[in-house]
N, C-alpha and C positions, 0 to 999 in steps of 0.2 A: 318386150314392152308390156306395159299393163293391157290385161286382156280387157276389150269392151263388148258387154253382153249388147247384140242386136234389138232395136225397137221394132216392135210387131205389133199388130193391131191383137184387140184380145175384147173379151166380153165386156170389161169395162176400162173405155179407151184405149191407151196405151201400152205396153211392157215389157220391161226388161227382167229377164228370168237367166239363174244359171243355179248349180248346182256340184255338188262334191260328195264322191262316196269312196272309204276307205279303201285301197286297193286288196289289202290282204283281211281285213274284221268283217266287213261290209257281207251279207249273204242274204237268200233268201228268206231267213226266216226275221230278216230287220225290218220292223215297219218301216213305211215308206213316209216321208218328210215334205213331200210335195205337196202343195197347194191348189185347189184347183181354179179358185178365185180368190182374187186379193183379200175380202171378207170372206172367205170361207172359214168355218171352223176347224183347228187340227183334228183329225179322225183316226187318233193313234191305238186305241185299243187298251185293255187294262192294265197291258204287261208295259205303261210307259207314265212316267209321272210328268208334269209338267208344269215350269217354271216362268209365268209370262210377267215381262215387261213391258212399259210403253216407251218410244224415244220420240221427243218433242220439242219444241221450241225455236229458236231462230235460224232463217236460211243459210245456207251453205258453214254449218259448222260441225260439218261430218258425220252426221246420221246414219248416212246413206252408205258412205263409205265403211264404216264401222261392221253394219250388218253383212256388205257384202266379203267383207276379209274373212268370215270362215269359212267361203269357198274360193278363195284366190288360190288354189293349190299349185300355179304357177310361177307364185310370186319366191323369191330366193327367200322372205323371212318368214312363209308359211312353215317349215320345216319347226322354228323355233317356235311355231306358234301351237302348231300340234304335238308338239314333246310334252307341252306345259297345259295342253288343254287337248287331250286325245280325243279329238272330233271322230267319230263312228260315220256319221253323214251330215249334211247341213242342206238348204236351199235359199235362196234371195229372191222374191219379187219385188219389183219396183212398179207402181201404176202412174200415170198421169192422166187425168180425167179430162178430153176435150171433146169437141163433135166432131163424129166420124169424118165429115165432110172437108175438116179446118187443113188438112193436111195428105197432101199427096204420095209425097215419101217421106214418112216420118224420119227412117234412118238414118238421118244426115247428123253430119259432125255437130253441126251450130243450127238450130231452129228454135221454131218458135217452144218450141219445149226441153229444149235443152240449148243452156247460154253456156257449158262449159264440160268439157268432157272430162269422166265418159258415162254421168249418170243422167236420166232425165230430172226437170225439177219435180220433186217427189210429191203427190198428193198421197198417196198413202202406199208404204213398202212393210213387209214383213221377211223376218227372217227365222227359220228353223236349226236349232244347232241339236244333236243327241249326240250323249253318249250312255256308256256302260253304267250301272249304277255302281259297280267296283270303282272306275274310272273318275267321276263324279264324286264319293266318299272319297278319293285319292287327292284329288283337285281342292276338295274342302280343308282337309288335314295338310297338306301342302303349303297352303296359303294360311294357317292358322285360322281359318275360320269353324273350326270344330277342333278338338281338342280328345279324341277316347280316352285319355288318364282322367279326365275332368267329369266327364257325360259320356252316359253310353250310346244314346241317340239323342242329337240337338232336333227341334221340331220341323226344321225343315229338311229332317232326314228321317221325319218320320211317314214310311210308304204304307201300303199295303204289302201283303208278303207276296203277290204274284208280279210286283214292281222288278223288271229288270234291265229297264232303262230312262234314263232322264233327258227331258227334250227342255231346252233354254229357246222361250220363244218373245220373239222381238216384235212389237209393233210401230212403225215409225209413222207417224202425222206431221206431213210437210209443212212450211209456212201455211200456203194459200189453202189449202185444205182445212187446216186447223181454223184462220180466220173464219171462213164459211161455216165451221161447227162450234164457233163463236156465235154468231148470228144466227144460228140454226136454233142454236139450245135457248138463247137470248129471247129469240121472237115465240119462245115457246112451239117449236117444230112446223113453223109458217114457211111452206117452202113458198110462197108468194111473194112473201116481201123479200126472199132470198133473191127470188130471180129478178125483183127490180134492182135488185144493187150492182146487176152486172149483165152486162150486153150481149148475151146468149141468146137467140131466140130459137131453140131449135129442141122440142118438148121430149124427144127421145133422150138425148145428155140430161136433163131435169128429173125423169124418171130413172133413170139410171144411177145420179145423182143422189135422189132422196134413199135408193136403196144403200147406196154406199156409206151416207152418212147416217142410216139405222145401224147398219154392221159396223161401223166404226166407233160407235156410242156402246155396241155387245162388245166389244174388245177393249173398250176401256173398262168397261165394268169387273173384268177378267182379271186384271191386271194385280199382279203383288208388288211393284213397284214402277213409281217412274223416273225417268230420267230426264229433264231438262236441258237440253243443250244452249250455252250462251255464247253466240258469236260476239268475241270480245271487239275484234277489230272493228264491228260494225256500232255496237254498244259504247266503245271508247273511241270515236273515230276523232283522229290527230291526238289522241291522248287525252281528250274531255269527254266526258258525260254527255250521252245524248236524247234528250228528254224526249224525242220522237217516239225514238227505239225504245226506250226505257217505258211510254207507253205502250205500246205494244206488247211487251213481256209482260207487264202487268193486266193486261187484258187475258193475255193467254192462261198467265197463273190463276186469272179470277173464274175463269172456265173450267180448269182443271179441277178447283176447290169446288165448282159448282156441280162438279162430276164425279169427282172421288171421294169429297168431304174427308174423310179423317184417315185417308192412305198416304204412306211414306214418299217423299220424294228427295232424291237426290241431285244434285247441278254440277254440271260437268261445264268447263269454262275451255272454250278451242278458240285457238287462231288467236292466242294472246302474243304470239311471234309479232303479227301484224299490227299492237300497239306500242308505239314509241312512247315507253316508259319515262325518258328525259322530260318529256313534257305533262304526264300525269302529275296532277294535283290532287291529291285526295282531299283535301277543305276543300275546295272550288265546288270537286264533285260532289261530295257529300252534300253542299250546301244544293244544288242543284237537283240531286235525287230527291232531298226534303220537299222543297219547291212542288215538284214532280208528283209526290208520293200525295202530298196534302188535296193536290188540287183534284188527282185522280179520285179520291178516296169521297171527295165533295162533290164532285160532277158525278162519277158513275156508280159509288155506292153508296150516296147520301148518310156518309159518314161523314163527322170533325174530329178533323187530327190533327194533333200536334205534331210539331217536328224535336228532333233532339240534337244534342251536339255530338259531332263525332267522337266516339269512342278511342279511348286507347289502343283496344286489340283491334283497331282497323290499319295501324300504322305497322301490324307485328304479324307476320303468319306464323299460328302454329300449324303446321304439316299433319294431320289427318292418319299418323301412320295406322292402319287398321290390318292392314294384311302383316303375314309374314312374306319380305322379298328373298330369302336366301335362295330359292331355288329358281327364282327369276332372276335373280345374278348370276347364279352358275350358270343357265342356260345361252346368257343374251348378251350378261358382261355388263358393259355400262346400262345404269336405268335410267329412264330420263326423268332427271328433277324439276322443280320449279325452276330454279333459277333466278333470273333479271323479273318471271313475272310476280314472285313473290310479295309486293307490294299490291299489285292490283287484285291476287286471290285474297288477302287480308282483308280489301277492304271490301270486297262482296261477298265476302262469310259474315263479317259483321253485317252490312246493311239487309242480308236476306234474313238475319237471327231476326233484325229488329221489323222487317217489313212483312212475314209472315202474321205474326200472332196482333201486329198494329189495323190488320186491315180485316182481323176476324178469322182470319183464311184457317179451317182446319187440315188442312197439310202439314206433317209433321217433317220437316228436316231432317234427315240422316246427314247429310255433309253435302262439302264442295270438293273437287278434285280438277286440275287440270287433265287434258284428256287432247291427243293428236294420234292419227291413224297411220302418217307415214313417218319416216327416219327422218329426224333432222339433216337438213342439206341436200335430202334426196329431192328432186324437183322435174316437172312435165311426165313426159310418159316412161320414165326411168324409177318414176319414187317408188320405194321400197316399203312395204309394209312394215309397221313399228311394232314387231308382235309383244314386247315390254308391256306396252300402254292397252295395246286391246286385249290381252291378259288384265291387267291391272282393273281394266274397267268392267271385265266379268266378278271380278273379285268384291269390287264395291258396291258393284249391282247387289251381290248376294250375300255384304256382310251384316251382321244382326247389332244392331244400335249404331250407334255413332259415338264418334271422339266428344268431349266434353272440353269445348272451349268457354269463355269465361260466361259470353252473354247467354249461351245456353245454359249453364250452372246457375245463375240467376234466374233464368225463367223456371227451372224445376224449383229451386229453393222458393220461390212466389207459389208453385202449386202447393208446396210443402205446409208453407203458412196458410194459407185458405184452405188446405185440407183439415190443419191443425185447428183453425179457426171455427170451421163449418161441425168439427168431429166434439168439441169441447160442447158439455151437457154435466147439469147435476142434478141426481138423482138421490133424493134424499139426505145424505151428509157425506155423500159420497160425488166427488169433483172426478168423473173421467175429461184425462185433457192432455194422455200420452196419445201420441202417434205414431204408428211401429210401419214398415215397408210395405206389408199385406196394408193396412188403411191407405196408402198412397197409391195403392195399383187399385184398391174399390172405387177412389175418390177419380182417379182416373177414368175407370170403367162407367163411374157416373157421368163425368163429362162428355164421354164419347155420346152415351145413349138420351144425352139431351144436346148435343150436336154442338156443343162450347167448344169454342178454340184450343186446343192444347198441340203447341208448337214443335213437341218433336216424340218422336215413338216409345210408346210404352217402355219396351225393352229400355232403352236410353235413359229415361226416367227414373226407371228403379234399379238399374245398375248403378248408377250414379250417386246413389242413397249415400256412401260412406262418405264422398266427396263433399255433400253437399252438405249433408250434416255437420261434417267436419268444418266446415267453412260458418255455418248459422251459429256454433258451439264457439268457437275462437271470436266470434266476433259478440256474444253477449245475448242475441237476439233467441236463441232459445238452451234450457238447459237437457241433460240426459239424465234417463231412468237408471237407478241403481236397483238395489232387489227391495221387494214389496212396494214397489211404486212409488218409491221415496225420489227426490231427487240426488242425484250423483252428484255429493256437494260436502264439505269437510266445514264443521264448527270448532274452532280452539278457544276455551275459556282458560285466561290466563290468569292467577291469583295474584296477590302479594309477592312470592316467590316464584322467582325468574322461573325454575323448575318444576313449578304446580300447575302442570296443565290437563285439562279435562278436555277428551277430544270426543265429539258426536259425528259420526258419520255412518252412511248406509253401509253395507258389506260390499266386499270387493271393490275398496276403494282405498287409493295410496297416495295420502296427502304427505306436502313435506312437512318437516319438523322447524316452529319458528319459536324466537326467543323474545317476547315483548309483553311488556304489562299491558294488554289491548286485548279485546276481542275483536279475531278477523276471519272472513269467509277467504276459504280456500277451494279451487276445485282442482282435479286430480294433474299429479305432477307428472303426467306422464302424457307429452303430447298428442292431438288429435289425431295425426297422421301415423302416430305408431300403437294405435288401438287397431286390433283385430276386425272389433263386429260394435257397432252400436244399436239395442237392439230396438230403444225408442226416445223419441225426443220430445220434449213440451215448451211451452211459452210458459210467460209470467203465469202463477196463481193467483196472483193478485188480481180484482176485477179491473180495477183503474188500469192498472200496468195492461194487463192483458187487451181493454180496449184501445190504450194509445198504440202498442204494437202493431194492431191488427185492421188500424185505420188505412185507409187509399191513402192518404198522403204518407203514412209511415211505409206501407208496403212499397210506394214509388218510389222513396228515396233508398229504401234498402235494395231493393232489384238494382238501382241506376247506380248507387254506387260497387254494388257485388261485382257488376258487369264492366262499368267504367274503368274503377281504380284496379282492378285486377283482385277486390279482396284484401291486399297488403296492409291497410291500416286501419282494418276493421271498418263499423261504420260509425259516422259520424252526423248526427243528424244538423240541418243547419237551419229550419224554420225557428222561428224566437219563439212561436208560440208551442212548438213542441217542445225545447228546451227549457222553457218553463213549466210545462206539464210534468218531464222528467225532474226537473229539478225537486220539485215538489213531491212527486213519488218518491223519489228517492230519501228526501227527509221525515218522509212519513212512516215511510218502510224502516228505517232506521229507528226513529222512538218505537215503533210498533214492536220491534225484534228486542230492545229494552225494557220497555215494561213486561212483555211475556217472559222475558229473564227473572225481573225482579220478582214477577207474582208466580211463575208456576217454576222456576229451580228448583224449589222445596218444598213444593206444596201436595206434590204425588198428583197432581190433575193427569187423570187419565188422556192421552194424545197430544201430551207438551211435545216431546221428543217431534212428533212429527209435522208438527206445527214451528218448531224452532228450524227443523230442516228445510222446510218449504219457505219458512220467512229468509233464513240464512242464502237459500238460493237465490229469490227476490232478490234481494239489496246486491248480492254480488252481481245480479244481472243489471241493474242497475248504477251501480257504478261504475260499472265496463262500459254502457254507453252515455256516462255523465257528459256535461260540458266542461267542466275543468278538466278531463285528461291531459296528460302530456303525449303530443300527439307521437314525439317520439319512443313513447313507454307502449311495445308492442303487446298486440291484445290477447297474446300466448303466455302474458304473465302470469306469476303460479297463485297470486293472491291479491285481494282487495282489504284492508285494513280499517276496522271500526274501531275507538277508544270509547270504552263505555265505563261509566262509574260503577262500582258493584254496589250493593246494599250496604249500610251499616252495620250490618249483624253479619259476619262472612265468614261461615262455615268452613272448616278445614277443605281443602282438594278430594282426599280421601273419601269424605263423607258425600261430597255432591256426587263424586264418581259412583258410590254405594247405592247412591239413590237411582242415579242414570241406570244402574245395569237393572235394579227392583221394574223403571217405569218400561224400560224394555222388554223384560220377558211380559209386564202385563198387558202393554201393547202388542207382544207378539211379533218385535221389530227384531231382525239381525243388523 
């Protein structure tokens, strides 16, 4: 049977404690992981590196069960757990704050402090798990968190020389305690206001409570990453979203945002098996969630918010495989999967990606994962620890970055476009318009310094650079930089003879050969997905075109379509005014390119080649975004064609080519 830690009186209210020591590896030289009180700081010495995590969220979502699992050496699943996560020692302490005179005999199976076995209703709990440095590094390698062949020492393994152990430090904030913390922070630490909200007349209790609240906030400040547990059986009671439950979740997230700001947050979905999926209506739940979110934003955040239609991504769960689970399958066998709860997970992932930035929260979404602590089918006192899920929880807490879903990709795309807009400047005759990955990193740091909402961790945004830039290039929103600061585009000039072609392109570009009596603009024949690296991207060179694409209306349209249409059909502007502007810009750019060809093709004017390529790049983007595109014509097509009349005097192609080479040398272009 599952062991039940006794409930005893302690310094702060009531406590449950337990601990584990490895029988063969633990000795007197290993630092102790026991805590004096539930708010005490770990004092482990210089030879221990600490990774701190805070667990919070809904009641009865499995937070205490997860913390206790590292001490459950009597469970038949503990051997599997310790094989995958070699625990040297661990401790667990669970505290419930109650007036000392409330219960004469607290250690009862069911009482005012425990509504179901084995744990008290938690106010605050702590868990410490110690591993040797070698075993921690092995765990990270085994589950794909670190590849020594790629990087010698990742940042999360950058420890001092004297470090011999790594301690995973978990702090759980229970539902009632979290509610008190929300009121405490909202009232600017006013204990009198907090007292009035509860019918407890015990000064000693409130004195202890004040100390515990302050200690809880100190523990929160030291956290590496937060895990928010969602009790899906409560949030989706009967298969329908419960607005009151969602309101409580929103308040907790707002508090977490106030306390932790731009820290990373991971969501765990617990008790999904308690949701009758046959009754789950994604569209209706989304509409209910939008109404509650708009109401919450107005009433509690003084923020006007507009809801959005449910994205397609809310119907399709893209499992975020961030771990290498080969070892997990070898030790455990069958690894729990999402199964029937996949529609629920897809809905929650899409909603959370919209929720955090829409409320201006600076919490950075790492991901969403299903969680279970017990093996499926095990019930009552014979419940068996689900080692695979517990180990997966630890791995996802340690993961760097996050999987890039469509909505997250759209958010990074918006960050990149805003970065390009802010960094564009004209110095003399030089236009600085290219954006690199380092520019994006600097932009994210500036956003953090100004406390602006950034929905994703910096490492996730930067690691998604190839995918995001690829999407923006295919859509025609951006152009890619070639050597010499020129756009990576080709301009083919066709004369009277079909085989007389003069091609202008920047270095390293491999365009397709075409035969037609037209001038046309092509981009690289190699698809974006096949490129190994994209150094820099830029928005249109033309000022009016640039202003159009960086307007708030255009940015909203771009990010909405990239997230909701899963960027398969490129970007199609719907606003009649935007389409009118785009059509006018396209016509003007085509005419300007014709005029430039007539005036500068044989005149030898310095800088004409660069102007031609920049003009061709803008024309290509305008054509790709044009209203009259065939929606069946994919955005990956290799070229856009522009028919231009040649001047009356037509010099031979060989003469034009020679002149272009001389201009290239004169302008120092490759």
